[in-house]
Each structure stands twice: as structure tokens, then as C-alpha cells.
C-alpha positions as CSV (number, residue, x, y, z in Angstrom):
1,M,9.9,-10.5,13.9
2,P,7.9,-10.9,10.6
3,I,4.2,-10.3,10.7
4,F,2.2,-13.2,9.0
5,V,-0.6,-11.6,7.5
6,D,-4.0,-13.6,6.1
7,T,-6.4,-13.5,3.6
8,S,-8.6,-11.3,5.2
9,A,-6.0,-8.5,6.2
10,W,-4.7,-8.4,2.6
11,Y,-8.1,-8.0,1.5
12,A,-8.6,-5.0,3.7
13,L,-5.4,-3.2,2.1
14,I,-6.1,-4.2,-0.9
15,D,-9.6,-2.9,-1.4
16,K,-10.2,0.6,-1.2
17,T,-13.9,0.2,-0.5
18,D,-13.3,-2.3,2.3
19,S,-14.4,-1.2,6.0
20,D,-11.3,-2.0,7.2
21,H,-9.2,-0.6,4.5
22,A,-7.8,2.7,5.8
23,S,-7.1,0.8,9.5
24,A,-5.2,-1.5,7.5
25,I,-3.4,0.9,5.7
26,E,-2.4,2.6,8.9
27,F,-1.4,-0.6,10.6
28,K,0.9,-1.8,7.4
29,D,2.5,1.8,7.6
30,S,3.4,1.4,11.1
31,L,4.8,-2.0,10.9
32,N,8.6,-2.3,11.8
33,H,8.8,-5.3,10.6
34,S,8.6,-7.2,7.1
35,M,5.1,-9.1,6.4
36,I,4.7,-12.5,5.3
37,T,2.0,-14.9,4.2
38,T,2.0,-18.3,2.6
39,N,1.3,-19.9,-0.6
40,Y,-1.9,-20.7,0.4
41,V,-2.5,-17.2,1.5
42,A,-1.6,-15.9,-1.9
43,D,-3.9,-18.5,-3.5
44,E,-7.0,-17.2,-1.4
45,I,-6.5,-14.0,-1.6
46,I,-5.7,-14.3,-5.7
47,T,-9.2,-15.8,-6.2
48,L,-11.1,-13.8,-3.9
49,V,-9.9,-10.8,-5.4
50,K,-11.1,-12.0,-8.8
51,A,-14.4,-12.6,-7.7
52,R,-14.8,-9.0,-6.3
53,L,-12.6,-6.9,-8.1
54,G,-11.7,-8.5,-11.0
55,Y,-9.5,-10.7,-13.3
56,M,-6.6,-7.4,-13.7
57,T,-6.3,-6.6,-10.3
58,A,-6.0,-10.3,-9.1
59,V,-3.3,-10.4,-11.6
60,E,-1.5,-7.5,-10.4
61,I,-1.6,-8.6,-6.4
62,G,-0.8,-11.9,-7.8
63,K,2.5,-10.7,-9.6
64,K,3.6,-9.1,-6.6
65,L,2.7,-11.8,-4.2
66,W,4.5,-13.9,-6.2
67,N,7.4,-12.1,-7.0
68,E,7.8,-11.2,-3.2
69,T,7.8,-7.5,-3.9
70,I,5.2,-6.8,-1.2
71,T,6.3,-9.5,1.5
72,T,8.1,-12.5,2.1
73,L,6.0,-15.6,0.5
74,V,7.0,-19.0,2.9
75,R,5.8,-21.9,1.1
76,V,3.7,-24.9,2.8
77,S,5.2,-28.1,2.0
78,S,3.5,-31.5,2.2
79,S,6.4,-32.2,5.4
80,D,4.6,-28.9,6.8
81,E,0.9,-30.1,6.5
82,E,1.9,-33.5,8.1
83,K,3.6,-31.9,11.2
84,A,0.2,-29.8,11.3
């Protein structure tokens, strides 16, 4: 079963100065399951990283998210929104 990763968890994984960085890395490294996130979360984390860590870091993480090299990206559809 995949593990859903939200914005705050992604940020802790990315920002080495985040107070939860070490525990987030430790948790990620211990996973026996793949990680998933949504296109909405990807947008949120790219925006947050750009604001806090700069444009180039946001581009780097954005490429990894959209290319699905670090997670499976589930795209939320209009139908999903209507069901929610």
C-alpha cells in the first residue's frame, strides 16, 4: 500500500534546515512502500519551495515530482473534486 505524502512532509524532506528534516529522511528511508502525492500537493510544494528556498530549488523538485522520479503523482480530476 502506498504512503500518501502531503506538503509539510515534502517540505521537511527537502529543506535541510527544517526541524523535522532528519526524522522525515529517516522515515522515508525506512519505508517498504512507495510514496504517492497529488498534482495539488505538487503545486503547493513547488510554490512553497520557491518562496522559501528559491526558484532553482523549486524547479529541481518540480521536475522530480512531475516526472514521477521520486513519487507516483495522482492527478486530481474534476470528477474527483465533485465526489469529495
